[in-house]
C-alpha positions in Angstrom: 61.9 -237.8 61.6 63.7 -235.2 59.2 65.4 -237.8 57.0 62.2 -239.6 56.2 61.1 -236.4 54.3 64.6 -235.7 52.7 63.9 -237.1 49.2 61.0 -235.6 49.2 62.5 -232.0 49.7 64.9 -233.0 47.5 62.8 -233.8 44.7 60.7 -230.7 45.1 63.3 -228.5 45.2 65.1 -229.9 42.2 61.5 -229.8 40.2 61.2 -225.7 41.6 64.9 -225.6 40.2 63.8 -227.1 36.8 60.9 -225.1 36.6 62.4 -221.4 36.7 65.4 -222.5 34.6 62.6 -223.8 31.7 60.9 -220.1 32.1 63.7 -218.1 32.1 65.2 -219.9 29.2 61.9 -219.6 27.0 62.9 -216.0 25.2 62.5 -217.3 21.6 59.4 -218.8 20.1 59.5 -220.0 16.9 56.0 -221.4 14.8 54.6 -221.3 11.3 51.6 -219.6 12.4 51.6 -216.0 12.0 50.7 -213.7 14.8 47.3 -211.9 13.9 47.8 -208.3 13.1 48.3 -205.8 16.4 45.0 -205.0 18.7 44.8 -200.6 19.1 45.4 -199.3 22.2 44.4 -196.4 23.9 47.9 -195.0 25.5 46.9 -193.9 28.9 48.3 -190.6 30.3 52.0 -190.5 31.3 52.9 -191.8 34.7 56.1 -190.5 36.2 58.7 -193.3 37.1 57.0 -195.2 35.0 57.1 -197.0 31.5 54.2 -197.9 29.2 54.1 -201.5 27.4 52.2 -201.9 24.8 51.0 -205.1 24.1 51.6 -207.8 21.3 50.6 -211.3 20.6 52.2 -214.2 22.4 52.6 -217.6 21.9 51.3 -220.0 24.8 49.8 -223.7 24.5 49.7 -223.9 20.5 48.1 -220.6 19.8 48.7 -216.5 19.8 46.9 -214.9 22.8 46.8 -210.9 23.4 48.8 -209.8 26.1 47.3 -206.1 26.9 50.1 -203.3 27.4 50.6 -202.3 31.1 53.0 -199.6 33.2 56.2 -201.2 34.6 58.4 -198.8 36.9 60.9 -197.4 34.7 64.6 -198.5 35.2 67.2 -195.7 35.3 69.8 -196.2 32.9 68.0 -199.0 30.8 65.4 -199.1 27.8 62.6 -201.4 27.2 62.4 -203.7 24.2 59.1 -204.6 23.0 58.6 -207.9 21.8 58.4 -209.0 18.0 57.9 -211.3 15.4 59.9 -211.7 12.2 58.9 -214.0 9.9 62.0 -216.1 8.2 62.2 -219.2 6.1 58.1 -219.7 6.4 58.2 -219.7 10.0 57.7 -217.0 12.8 60.0 -215.9 15.4 59.1 -214.1 18.4 61.9 -212.3 20.4 60.5 -211.7 23.5 60.8 -207.6 24.9 62.8 -206.8 27.9 64.9 -204.5 29.7 68.4 -203.8 28.1 71.5 -201.1 29.2 73.9 -199.1 27.5 72.6 -199.7 23.5 69.5 -198.0 23.2 69.5 -198.0 19.5 71.1 -201.4 19.5 73.7 -200.3 16.6 76.9 -202.0 18.5 77.9 -198.3 20.1 77.4 -197.7 24.0 75.3 -194.6 24.1 77.6 -192.5 26.0 80.0 -192.9 22.7 77.0 -192.5 19.8 77.0 -189.8 18.1 73.9 -190.7 15.9 70.9 -188.5 16.2 68.7 -191.3 17.5 70.4 -191.4 20.9 68.9 -189.6 23.5 71.7 -189.2 25.5 73.8 -187.6 22.7 74.8 -184.0 24.2 
């Protein structure tokens, strides 16, 4: 009886795996339409243990969509980089934001060795 449903289960599992991979891989967007100017947001009062992630224009289904700012649980040892739009050769590129570890100012020097004034871990 269960053998009868095995092909269906394999198909569902394969579709779920493909969908998750496609979503995870979509970290870079390239379009011809410039994003609108950022919206002004009131930054809420600080919440201990959380980081405020400002809103940004995302690209969804052939148009720009505003994503409101939100609180996310802070990750010790990591910093959050906001999504950024950059124009290059007549096209707009969105690099999605996210958490990264080790090089807060992205100068190629790990925080523990970085002696620049913008390094928050500098002693």
